C-alpha positions in Angstrom: 25.4 17.1 43.2 23.4 15.4 45.9 24.7 11.8 46.2 21.3 10.5 47.4 19.4 12.1 44.6 22.0 10.7 42.0 21.6 7.2 43.5 17.8 7.4 43.4 17.8 8.7 39.7 20.3 6.0 38.7 18.1 3.3 40.3 15.0 4.7 38.8 16.4 5.0 35.3 17.8 1.4 35.5 14.3 0.2 36.5 12.7 2.0 33.6 15.4 0.7 31.2 14.9 -2.9 32.4 11.1 -2.6 32.0 11.5 -1.3 28.4 14.1 -3.9 27.5 11.8 -6.6 28.8 9.0 -5.2 26.6 11.3 -5.2 23.6 12.2 -8.9 24.3 8.6 -9.8 24.5 8.0 -8.0 21.2 10.8 -10.0 19.7 9.3 -13.3 21.0 6.0 -12.3 19.4 7.7 -11.4 16.1 6.8 -7.7 16.3 10.4 -6.6 16.7 13.4 -7.9 14.7 15.3 -10.5 16.7 18.7 -9.1 15.7 18.0 -5.8 17.6 19.8 -5.6 20.9 17.0 -5.1 23.5 19.2 -3.4 26.1 20.7 -0.9 23.6 17.3 -0.2 22.1 15.8 0.4 25.5 18.5 3.1 26.2 17.8 4.6 22.8 14.1 4.8 23.5 14.7 6.4 26.9 17.1 8.9 25.2 14.4 9.6 22.6 11.8 10.2 25.3 14.0 12.7 27.1 14.8 14.4 23.7 11.0 14.6 23.0 10.3 16.0 26.5 13.0 18.7 26.3 12.4 19.3 22.6 8.7 20.1 23.2 9.4 22.2 26.3 12.0 24.5 24.6 10.3 24.5 21.2 13.0 22.5 19.4 10.7 19.8 18.0 7.1 20.0 16.9 4.5 17.1 16.8 5.3 16.4 13.2 9.0 15.9 13.8 8.4 13.8 16.9 6.0 11.6 15.0 8.6 11.2 12.2 11.2 10.1 14.8 8.8 7.6 16.3 7.9 6.2 12.9 11.6 5.9 11.9 12.4 4.0 15.2 9.5 1.6 14.8 10.5 0.9 11.2 14.1 0.2 12.4 12.9 -2.1 15.2 10.7 -4.1 13.0 13.5 -4.6 10.4 
């Protein structure tokens, strides 16, 4: 509930999001990612997937095979 910590986390997550969204846009310019994908939305999905993977590994929810399947599916979607 610490307001300063919340502010810091929001800022940090926004910076990470913006970095990932820029990478996606660069990939779109290079033809590696489908142009019709929304870079900002996809960046949030990637961050959410990263958090799921981290928590999933820690609590034993997901194994390496499942995580790789998720990554493969997302890359396939992004490439169109």
